[in-house]
C-alpha positions in Angstrom: 50.0 3.8 35.8 49.2 0.6 37.6 47.1 -0.5 34.6 50.1 -0.2 32.3 52.3 -2.2 34.6 49.6 -4.8 34.9 49.2 -5.0 31.1 53.0 -5.3 30.6 53.2 -8.3 33.0 49.8 -9.9 32.3 51.0 -12.5 29.8 53.8 -13.7 31.9 51.6 -13.7 35.0 49.0 -15.9 33.2 51.7 -18.2 31.8 53.3 -18.7 35.2 49.9 -19.3 36.8 49.0 -22.0 34.2 52.5 -23.6 34.6 51.8 -23.8 38.4 48.4 -25.4 37.7 49.9 -27.9 35.3 52.7 -28.8 37.8 50.0 -29.6 40.4 48.1 -31.8 37.9 51.2 -33.7 37.0 52.2 -34.1 40.6 48.8 -35.5 41.3 49.3 -38.0 38.6 52.6 -39.1 40.1 51.1 -39.3 43.5 48.4 -41.7 42.2 50.8 -43.9 40.3 49.8 -46.9 42.4 46.1 -46.2 42.8 44.0 -48.8 40.9 41.7 -47.3 38.3 43.3 -43.8 38.5 43.2 -42.0 35.2 46.1 -39.7 34.4 45.1 -36.1 33.5 46.7 -33.1 31.8 45.9 -30.1 29.7 47.2 -28.5 26.6 49.2 -25.6 27.9 49.4 -23.6 24.7 45.7 -23.7 23.8 44.7 -23.0 27.5 47.1 -20.0 27.5 45.7 -18.7 24.2 42.1 -18.9 25.6 43.2 -17.2 28.8 44.9 -14.3 27.0 42.0 -14.0 24.6 39.5 -13.8 27.5 41.6 -11.1 29.0 40.1 -9.2 31.9 36.9 -11.1 31.7 38.6 -14.0 33.4 36.2 -16.1 35.5 36.9 -16.1 39.2 36.0 -14.7 42.6 35.8 -10.9 42.7 37.5 -9.6 45.9 35.6 -7.0 47.9 37.2 -3.6 48.4 36.5 -1.6 51.6 37.8 1.7 50.4 37.7 3.6 47.1 41.5 3.7 47.2 41.9 -0.1 47.2 42.8 -1.8 43.9 40.2 -4.2 42.5 41.3 -7.8 42.5 40.1 -11.2 41.4 41.0 -14.6 42.7 41.1 -17.5 40.2 38.9 -20.5 40.6 39.8 -24.1 40.0 39.1 -24.9 36.4 38.8 -28.6 35.6 37.1 -28.0 32.3 40.3 -28.1 30.3 41.6 -31.2 31.9 41.7 -34.3 29.7 42.5 -37.9 30.3 45.8 -39.1 29.0 45.8 -42.1 26.7 48.3 -44.6 28.0 50.9 -46.1 25.6 50.7 -49.4 27.5 47.6 -50.5 29.4 47.8 -51.6 33.0 46.0 -54.6 34.5 44.5 -52.5 37.4 43.2 -49.7 35.1 45.7 -47.1 36.2 46.9 -45.0 33.2 49.8 -43.2 34.9 53.1 -43.9 33.1 55.9 -42.7 35.3 58.3 -42.0 32.5 55.8 -39.8 30.7 54.9 -38.0 34.0 58.6 -37.4 34.9 59.3 -35.9 31.4 56.2 -33.7 31.6 57.1 -32.6 35.1 60.7 -31.7 34.2 59.7 -30.0 31.0 57.1 -27.9 32.8 59.6 -27.0 35.5 62.1 -25.8 32.9 59.5 -23.7 31.2 58.4 -22.2 34.5 62.0 -21.2 35.4 62.4 -19.6 32.0 59.2 -17.7 32.5 60.4 -16.4 35.8 63.7 -15.3 34.2 61.8 -13.4 31.5 59.5 -11.8 34.0 62.5 -10.8 36.2 64.2 -9.3 33.2 61.1 -7.2 32.4 60.9 -6.0 36.0 64.6 -5.1 36.1 64.1 -3.1 32.8 61.2 -1.2 34.2 63.1 -0.4 37.4 66.0 0.8 35.4 63.7 3.1 33.4 62.1 4.5 36.5 65.5 5.2 38.2 66.8 7.2 35.2 
């Protein structure tokens, strides 16, 4: 039963996790806007999500140890910098910094809106499942 619930929410869980990671990357870019030589980074959300979903349960990470046969197996994600790419600036900076605040603000707001919509979808799925269980 737990496997079915996990499978039903897996895609949204992965999408929200990647949105959280992307928000952290963009926030790091914004935080380093005045750091000389800093190179702005980002990743392609759609291709990373497709790779994550395709990989499925063989996701890389740290396997959590269970102390009882009744415990659910778990896996903690690891930091994955392999998909991060450097952003090419539209206008170069004298100090070598490639962070463009307008681009970062737009990416941050866009990612936040998509995160909120993902939460709304996941909440609706959970409410539907609870409604089915109660009837």
